[in-house]
C-alpha positions, 0 to 999 in steps of 0.5 A: 498063723493066717493072716486076715487077708487070707480069710478073706480071701477063704470066705471069698472063695465059701460065697462063689462055691457055697452058692451063698446069696447076695446080700450080706456079705458071707465075710461079715460073720466072721466072728472076732474078740472085737470089732471097730469100725468108723461111723458112716450109716445110720445104724449096726446090727451087733451078734454076739455069744452071750456065755452061761451065768457069771457076772462078768460083762457080756458086751462093751461098746464106745462110742467116740465123737468128734472132737469138741473143744479140742476134747474128745468125747465117749461114751461107754455101755458095759452090758451085762444079763440083767443091767448096763453102765454107763459113763460119758467123759470127755478127755480124760475127766468122767462127765456122768454115770449110771447103772440101769437095770434090762427092761429084757433079760438077755439070754445066753447063746446067740444074741442080736444088739441094732444100733440106730443113728439118729438124733439120738442113739438107741439100742435094741434086743433083737428077739424072734418077737422083734426089737425091745428098746434097750435104752437110748441116749442124746448127744450134741457132737457128731459121731466118729466111731465104734468100737465093740467087744465081747466073745465072738462079735460079728457087725452087721451079720444078717445070716443065721450062720458064723465062720471061724478062721481055722489056722493057728490055734483051734477055733472054740464053736460056742453052741446053744441049747439045740441037739442038734448042730450043722458045722461046715469045712472049707478051703482053697487047699486040702484040710487035714483038720480034726474036732473035739467034742468033749475031751477027744478029737476027732480026724477028719479024712477022705476017703471014696468020696465022703468024710472019715474018722481015720488018721491016715487017709487022703485030707479033705480036698479043696473046693468043696463044702464038708457038711457035719452034723451031730446029733445030740439025746438025753438018755439014762446015762448021760448025752449020746452025740452023733458026729454025721457027714451031713451029705452021706448020712454015714456015722463017723463017731459016737461021743457018750457025754454027761450033758449037753456039749455047750462047745466045739474045737476046729483043729488044724492038723497041718498044711493050710488054715480053711474056714469053720462055719456053723449054722443056726438051720439046716442046711437046707433051710431056706429064709427071707433075705432082708431085701424080700427076696427068698434065698438059700441059705447054703444053697445044694447039698456037697454032691450039687456042689462037687459036680458044679466045681468039677464041671466048671474045673472041665470048663477051665481047663477044655478053655486052656486047651482051646486056648493054647492050641489056637495060639499054636496053631497061629503062630505055626501058620504064620512062621510056615507061611514066611517059610512058604515066602522065603522059598517063593522068594529064593525059586524067583531068583534061580529062575532070574539067573537061568534066564538071563545068565551071569550078570556083568560087572556093573549090575548088581546082584541083590543075593549074590556076589555079581563076580561069582557065577559057581553057584550059576554054571553048578545049577545049567549043567544039573539035568534035574534042574528047575527049567530043563 
């Protein structure tokens, strides 16, 4: 299984190549079964998945306070779709407990709670129609940490997407009741992956610059966002879902199901881990960022991204070639310059020897033995020697 550090690097590269907007960091949209953070801010955005039906809790929050009177205080809040349970503990002792009905039912699908911290903490249910207060509690101690437990939890992800690391185990991606879903696969390494919708797996490979669903072909290339749509329509014999290459509109698979799918599995067949991204709106949709500036959720389509990636690779390659050329050119120039200086020095010595003749035994020659005049005589007797 890939390390969290590798997942972080994948997300950083995804942010760069997908031209993801500034503001929320994409790594904040990586899902986990739990999140635990020290409380250093005045609030948090908590995203999670609410499964269908059942009486199990949909989210558990544990707020820990700084030690007081040598005891640690905890507030534990268990949320259900229509109610919540609140328990305050000091050390191992239960100080208070109550169960209350929620004023607003938490609906199935992706949900967001906002925790605001001041002299008291408040929890809001964030919906398309605004924020709805779920509970508020007072405290007289300093908040220390927050632990969140639930399904596909994110912390401070303010964008309409979620990310999964696809490594050893398949990533199970929940699907809401929408009839259209948008998936991106991305990695800094080539991708050998497959998706499972219903009971059948479909390999995702690469051929002629497009995605195909045939085993035995090339992997999906690295540094490209591979966008896939799943379009489902109800009919007389159940539900028909079309899996498409979103960039080219090419049909990959036609899947017949008894009902709308509630999840999708993405698996690594071999090779390296990669990132799967679920978008909660179309790839090309734009939205207002919390900063107030308009931004594109995904940026351009994969063709543009592939072009930019290719151009970047070419520029980097040319830079390396030029850099090495300049380096070796300077090195060659210095070497030839040194050789020229040595030749010039040798020529000067020969000319001195020819004009002055053999030195006496009391004179010192820097390059030759003063008693050896054979070389000088040889030069003097050569018809083509310099100076003649």
